N, C-alpha and C positions, 0 to 999 in steps of 0.2 A: 303748580307746586302743591304738594300734599300738605295739609295743615295737621300736624301732629301735636297733641297737647303736651306742654312742657313737662308735666308731672310724669308722663309716660317715658319720655326721653331720660329724665332725671332718675326715674325708678330703674330703667334698664341700665343706665350707667352705674348706679350704685350697686345693683345686683351683679353686674359684670365685674366690678372691682372686688366685691365680696367673693364671688365664685373663683375668679382668677387668683386672688390672694390665698384662698383656701386650697386650691389645687396646687399652687406653688409650694405652700407649706407641706402638703401631703407628699410632694415629690422631693423636696429638700430635706425634710425631717421625718421620713417614714417611720423610723423606730419610735419616735414620740407618739405617733398616732397608734402604732401597734400596741404600745404599752397600755393605752386606754381602750383597746378593742375588747369587747366582751369575750371571755374565755370559752363560752358555750357556743360561739359561732366559729365556723371553719375558715381556714385560709386567711389569716389576718393580713399578711403582706400583700396578697393579691387583692383583697378587698380595699385596702388603703390605696393601692395603685389604680384600681378601677374607679374609686371615688374621685380621684384627681382627674381622670379622663372624662368621666361623666360631668364633672363641674366645668371643665373647659368646653366641652361640646355644648352644654346648656347655655353657657355664657355667649357662645357664638350664635346659637340658634335664636337668642333674644333679638338679634339684629336683622334677622331674615323675616320679612313680613309674613310669608306663608307658614313659617314654623313658630312664630312668636307665641301663639296661644297654647300650643302643645308644650312649648318650652316652659311657660309659666306653670302649667299643670304639673309638669315633671319636676320642676324646682320645688313646688309645694310638696310633692310626694317624696322627693329626696330629703327635705327637711323632716318629714314624718319618719322616714327610714332611719334618720340619725337619732331619733328619740331613745331607742334602746341603748345606744352608746352613752348618752347622757345619764340615763338611769343607772347604768352599770358603773359609771364614774362615781355616782353618789353612793350606791350600795356597796361598792368594793373600794372605796376611797383609801382606807387604811392599807390595803394590800397592793395598791398601784404605786410603783416607784419608777422614777426615771431620773437619771442624774442631772439632766439639763433643766427641765421644767416640771413643776408640780402645780396642778390646779388646786387652788384653795377650795375647801369644801363649800364655803359660802358662794363662791363663783359657780361651782357645779350646780348648786341649787338655783341660783339666778338664771342659769342657762336654760332650764326647763321651761319657764314661762316665756323666755325670749324665743325659744324654739316655736312655741305656739304662735307668737306674734309674727315670726318669719313665715310660718305656714300661711297664716291669714293674709299677710301682705302679698305674697306670691300668688295665692289663689284669687285674690280680688283683681289682679291685673289681667287675668285670662280674658 
Protein backbone atom coordinates (compact mmCIF):
# COMPACT_ATOMS: atom_id res chain seq x y z
CA UNK A 1 0.00 0.00 0.00
CA UNK A 2 1.22 3.50 -0.83
CA UNK A 3 1.67 5.78 2.16
CA UNK A 4 0.18 9.18 1.25
CA UNK A 5 0.48 11.99 3.79
CA UNK A 6 -2.92 13.00 5.14
CA UNK A 7 -2.40 16.71 4.45
CA UNK A 8 -2.04 15.91 0.75
CA UNK A 9 -5.32 13.99 0.66
CA UNK A 10 -7.04 16.67 2.73
CA UNK A 11 -5.63 19.39 0.49
CA UNK A 12 -6.76 17.60 -2.66
CA UNK A 13 -10.21 17.04 -1.17
CA UNK A 14 -10.54 20.69 -0.13
CA UNK A 15 -9.39 21.98 -3.52
CA UNK A 16 -11.66 19.50 -5.31
CA UNK A 17 -14.65 20.79 -3.34
CA UNK A 18 -13.62 24.39 -4.03
CA UNK A 19 -13.10 23.83 -7.77
CA UNK A 20 -16.27 21.77 -8.24
CA UNK A 21 -18.30 24.34 -6.28
CA UNK A 22 -16.88 27.17 -8.37
CA UNK A 23 -17.50 25.28 -11.60
CA UNK A 24 -21.06 24.52 -10.54
CA UNK A 25 -21.64 28.19 -9.77
CA UNK A 26 -20.19 29.18 -13.16
CA UNK A 27 -22.58 26.74 -14.86
CA UNK A 28 -25.70 27.48 -12.79
CA UNK A 29 -25.30 31.28 -12.53
CA UNK A 30 -23.25 32.32 -15.59
CA UNK A 31 -24.85 35.78 -15.81
CA UNK A 32 -23.63 36.63 -12.32
CA UNK A 33 -20.04 35.90 -13.35
CA UNK A 34 -20.46 37.71 -16.67
CA UNK A 35 -21.54 40.81 -14.71
CA UNK A 36 -18.18 40.77 -12.94
CA UNK A 37 -16.14 39.95 -16.03
CA UNK A 38 -13.80 42.78 -17.10
CA UNK A 39 -15.30 44.73 -19.98
CA UNK A 40 -11.89 45.03 -21.68
CA UNK A 41 -11.66 41.24 -22.15
CA UNK A 42 -13.46 39.52 -25.04
CA UNK A 43 -16.10 36.79 -24.99
CA UNK A 44 -17.39 36.89 -21.40
CA UNK A 45 -19.92 34.06 -21.77
CA UNK A 46 -17.39 31.74 -23.36
CA UNK A 47 -14.75 32.63 -20.75
CA UNK A 48 -17.13 31.84 -17.89
CA UNK A 49 -18.06 28.50 -19.48
CA UNK A 50 -14.42 27.68 -20.17
CA UNK A 51 -13.44 28.49 -16.59
CA UNK A 52 -16.04 25.98 -15.36
CA UNK A 53 -14.64 23.28 -17.63
CA UNK A 54 -11.06 24.04 -16.58
CA UNK A 55 -12.01 23.94 -12.90
CA UNK A 56 -13.69 20.54 -13.31
CA UNK A 57 -10.78 19.08 -15.28
CA UNK A 58 -8.23 20.32 -12.75
CA UNK A 59 -10.27 18.92 -9.86
CA UNK A 60 -10.23 15.51 -11.55
CA UNK A 61 -6.53 15.69 -12.43
CA UNK A 62 -5.65 16.19 -8.76
CA UNK A 63 -6.63 12.57 -8.17
CA UNK A 64 -4.51 11.06 -10.95
CA UNK A 65 -0.97 10.49 -9.65
CA UNK A 66 0.70 11.13 -13.03
CA UNK A 67 -1.08 14.48 -13.51
CA UNK A 68 -1.18 15.71 -9.93
CA UNK A 69 1.90 17.95 -10.07
CA UNK A 70 0.86 19.65 -13.30
CA UNK A 71 -2.67 20.03 -11.93
CA UNK A 72 -1.33 21.88 -8.88
CA UNK A 73 0.74 24.15 -11.11
CA UNK A 74 -2.25 24.84 -13.35
CA UNK A 75 -4.48 25.59 -10.35
CA UNK A 76 -1.93 28.13 -9.12
CA UNK A 77 -1.84 29.69 -12.59
CA UNK A 78 -5.65 29.71 -12.76
CA UNK A 79 -5.76 31.58 -9.46
CA UNK A 80 -3.30 34.12 -10.92
CA UNK A 81 -5.45 34.39 -14.05
CA UNK A 82 -8.44 35.35 -11.89
CA UNK A 83 -6.63 38.32 -10.32
CA UNK A 84 -7.63 40.78 -13.10
CA UNK A 85 -11.27 39.91 -12.45
CA UNK A 86 -10.89 40.70 -8.75
CA UNK A 87 -9.10 43.97 -9.51
CA UNK A 88 -11.85 44.85 -11.99
CA UNK A 89 -14.51 44.22 -9.34
CA UNK A 90 -12.73 46.68 -7.02
CA UNK A 91 -12.03 49.36 -9.61
CA UNK A 92 -15.47 49.19 -11.26
CA UNK A 93 -17.54 48.31 -8.20
CA UNK A 94 -19.99 51.20 -8.59
CA UNK A 95 -20.73 50.26 -12.20
CA UNK A 96 -21.30 46.54 -11.65
CA UNK A 97 -24.89 45.62 -11.02
CA UNK A 98 -26.59 42.29 -10.83
CA UNK A 99 -30.09 41.85 -9.47
CA UNK A 100 -29.39 38.67 -7.52
CA UNK A 101 -26.03 39.16 -5.83
CA UNK A 102 -23.75 42.11 -5.21
CA UNK A 103 -20.26 41.71 -3.81
CA UNK A 104 -19.63 44.20 -0.99
CA UNK A 105 -16.58 46.35 -1.71
CA UNK A 106 -14.86 45.23 1.50
CA UNK A 107 -15.20 41.61 0.40
CA UNK A 108 -13.77 42.45 -3.02
CA UNK A 109 -10.74 43.97 -1.28
CA UNK A 110 -10.40 40.94 1.00
CA UNK A 111 -10.48 38.66 -2.05
CA UNK A 112 -7.17 39.99 -3.42
CA UNK A 113 -4.91 38.82 -0.57
CA UNK A 114 -6.97 35.62 -0.35
CA UNK A 115 -6.15 35.02 -4.00
CA UNK A 116 -2.45 35.31 -3.20
CA UNK A 117 -2.82 32.76 -0.41
CA UNK A 118 -4.65 30.42 -2.77
CA UNK A 119 -1.85 30.73 -5.34
CA UNK A 120 0.72 29.94 -2.66
CA UNK A 121 -1.25 26.98 -1.28
CA UNK A 122 -1.65 25.39 -4.70
CA UNK A 123 1.94 26.09 -5.73
CA UNK A 124 3.43 24.52 -2.59
CA UNK A 125 1.55 21.27 -3.25
CA UNK A 126 3.32 20.69 -6.57
